[in-house]
C-alpha positions in Angstrom: -21.3 -34.7 69.4 -23.4 -36.6 71.3 -22.0 -40.4 71.7 -25.9 -41.7 70.2 -25.2 -39.7 67.0 -21.5 -40.6 66.8 -22.7 -44.3 66.7 -25.4 -43.9 64.2 -22.9 -41.7 62.0 -20.2 -44.6 62.2 -22.7 -47.1 61.0 -23.7 -45.3 58.3 -20.2 -45.9 57.1 -21.1 -49.5 56.7 -24.4 -49.0 54.2 -23.7 -51.2 51.0 -21.0 -53.5 53.1 -22.7 -56.9 53.4 -21.9 -58.5 57.1 -22.9 -61.9 58.9 -26.1 -62.2 61.1 -27.6 -65.0 62.8 -26.7 -67.2 60.1 -28.1 -65.4 57.0 -25.3 -63.0 54.8 -27.5 -59.5 54.6 -26.6 -56.0 53.1 -26.7 -53.3 55.4 -28.6 -50.3 53.3 -29.7 -47.5 55.6 -29.6 -46.4 59.3 -32.9 -44.7 60.8 -32.6 -42.0 63.2 -35.9 -42.0 65.3 -36.0 -44.9 66.4 -32.6 -45.5 66.0 -33.0 -49.0 63.5 -29.7 -50.5 61.5 -31.8 -51.9 58.0 -31.1 -55.3 56.3 -32.0 -56.6 53.1 -31.0 -60.7 52.7 -28.5 -60.7 49.8 -30.1 -63.9 48.9 -33.6 -63.2 46.7 -36.7 -65.5 46.7 -36.4 -66.2 50.4 -39.9 -64.5 50.9 -43.3 -64.4 50.0 -44.3 -60.9 49.5 -47.4 -59.4 49.9 -48.8 -57.2 47.7 -51.0 -54.1 48.4 -54.0 -55.8 49.4 -52.2 -58.9 51.6 -52.6 -61.3 49.0 -48.8 -63.4 48.3 -47.4 -61.8 45.3 -44.7 -63.5 44.4 -41.0 -63.9 46.5 -38.5 -61.5 47.2 -35.7 -60.3 49.5 -36.3 -60.6 53.5 -35.1 -56.9 55.4 -34.4 -56.5 59.0 -34.7 -53.4 61.5 -32.7 -54.0 64.7 -32.3 -51.6 67.6 -29.3 -49.5 67.6 -30.4 -48.9 71.2 -31.4 -50.9 74.0 -33.9 -49.4 76.1 -31.2 -47.9 78.6 -30.3 -46.6 76.0 -26.4 -49.1 75.6 -25.9 -49.8 72.5 -28.3 -53.3 71.8 -27.0 -56.6 71.7 -28.0 -57.5 68.0 -25.6 -55.3 67.1 -22.9 -57.4 68.7 -24.1 -60.4 67.0 -23.5 -58.5 63.3 -20.1 -59.3 61.7 -19.4 -56.5 59.0 -17.8 -57.3 55.9 -14.3 -55.1 55.1 -14.8 -53.0 51.9 -13.8 -54.4 48.6 -10.0 -53.3 47.8 -10.3 -50.9 44.4 -7.9 -51.5 42.3 
């Protein structure tokens, strides 16, 4: 298995967990393969204006970030080094 696939598989294990990134609280919601992206959703609702299908302001909602997993040289992107993923909650 290629190293890039191993990294993507490991990132998938973080789906559903909360994470800190550049001062914000997010939840890891998806790992995309082509191009390789880690998708984060803000935990606090109502921070961003959401547009309707015509591009007009519709209301407030959560923000989403797509972070590159790899840089242009195929190495792990610097943005991933800025993410702090919380430990999973212990279940009884």
